[in-house]
N, C-alpha and C positions, 0 to 999 in steps of 0.2 A: 402527575403534574409537577412534582418536585424534581424528578429527573429531567423533565423537559426544561424546567426553569434553569437548572444547573447547566444543562447542555447549551442553552442559549446564552447564559452568562459567560460560559467558557468561550464560545465562539465570538461573542462581541468583544471580549477582552483580548483574545489571542489572534484575531484576524482583522481584516479590514471591514468586517460586517457592521461595525459602528458607523460607517459612512452612510448607511441607509437612514440613519436618524436625521441626516441633513437634507432629506428629500423635500421637506417643506421650504427650506431656503432656496432650493432649485426652482420650485414652482413659483415662489414669490418673486424671485429674480427674473424668471421668464415673463411674468405678468408685467413687471416694470419695463422690460424691453419691448413688450407688445404694445404698451401705452405710447412709448416713444416712436415705434415703427409698427403700425398695424399690419403691415404686409409680411412681417417676419414669421417664418415657420419654425416649428420645433426643431427641424433638421438644421436650419440655418443657425438657430440659437446654440445647439449642441456643437456644431462645427466651429462656431465663433469662439466658444469657451473651452472646448476640449481638443479640437484638432490643431488649431494654431492660435493659442491664447496671446492676447496683446495687452500690454500695460496701458490701460486707458483710465478715464476718470473714476470708474467704479471697480478698480482693481482690488480694493480691500474687500468689497462684497464678492468678487469673483473667487477670492481665496477661501471663502466660507462654503463654497459649493462642494457637493460630495465628490470624492476621488480627485480633487485638485491637489490638495496637500496630503501627503502620506506620512504616516508616523510608523515608528518601529513598534510592532505589536509586543505585548508582554510575553516573555519567554520564561517558563518555569523550569528550573533545573533542580533535581533532587540528587544528593549524593549520600552515600552511606559512610559512616565512620569506619576507619581502617580497623578498629578494634572490635568490630561487630563479630561475635562468635555465635553461631547457631549450633546449639547442642542437641543432638539426636541420640536416642538410646541405641545401643549397638545391636539389640535383638530385633530391630526393624528389618535390617538387611540380612536375610538368611539365604545362603547360597543353595541352589537346588542340588540334589544328589544326582550325579550323573551315572547312568547305566549304559554299559557298552552293549550295543545292539549289533550282532553279526550281520554282515551283508549277504551271506549265503549259509546254508546249512550243509555241513560237510557230509552228514549222514545220508542226504538225498542225492548226492552226486556220485555217480558210478565212475570209477577210474577209467574203465575201458571206454565208456561212452564219451567221457570228457576228452580223452586223448584222440579219439577217432572222429569226433564231430568237427565239421567245417574243414575237412581235408579236401583238396582238389581230387577229382576223379582220376583213377589210374588206368592207363591203357595196358592191355595185355600184349605180351611180346609178339604174338602171332599177327596182330593188326599192324604192328610197326614194320615187320618184315615185308608185308605185302605191299 
């Protein structure tokens, strides 16, 4: 519950989420317009106030509606001092001992086989003359 509270607090302070608190103002303002014009729909109300707002006699109330007036959200910036030194013991970083692993075993390679392997076939002289 505490983490949810702090997450909501952070979102309300650093984003436009606080505008949702103004929803009762929106509902009240719509009811006032509905009393003046009973045929006004919610779509017409929203279009009148958000699509093409007009400075009319209730302009001050219009400015209290959600997402009409925007503010700069809180920005938190943390910097570290330049003289911050983090001391770590030197024995934490131990280099591994490297062992050389041969890619082939010389004892298992036969010199004769290695020199004759993968040679193209040779034709005998009698086949060439014919």
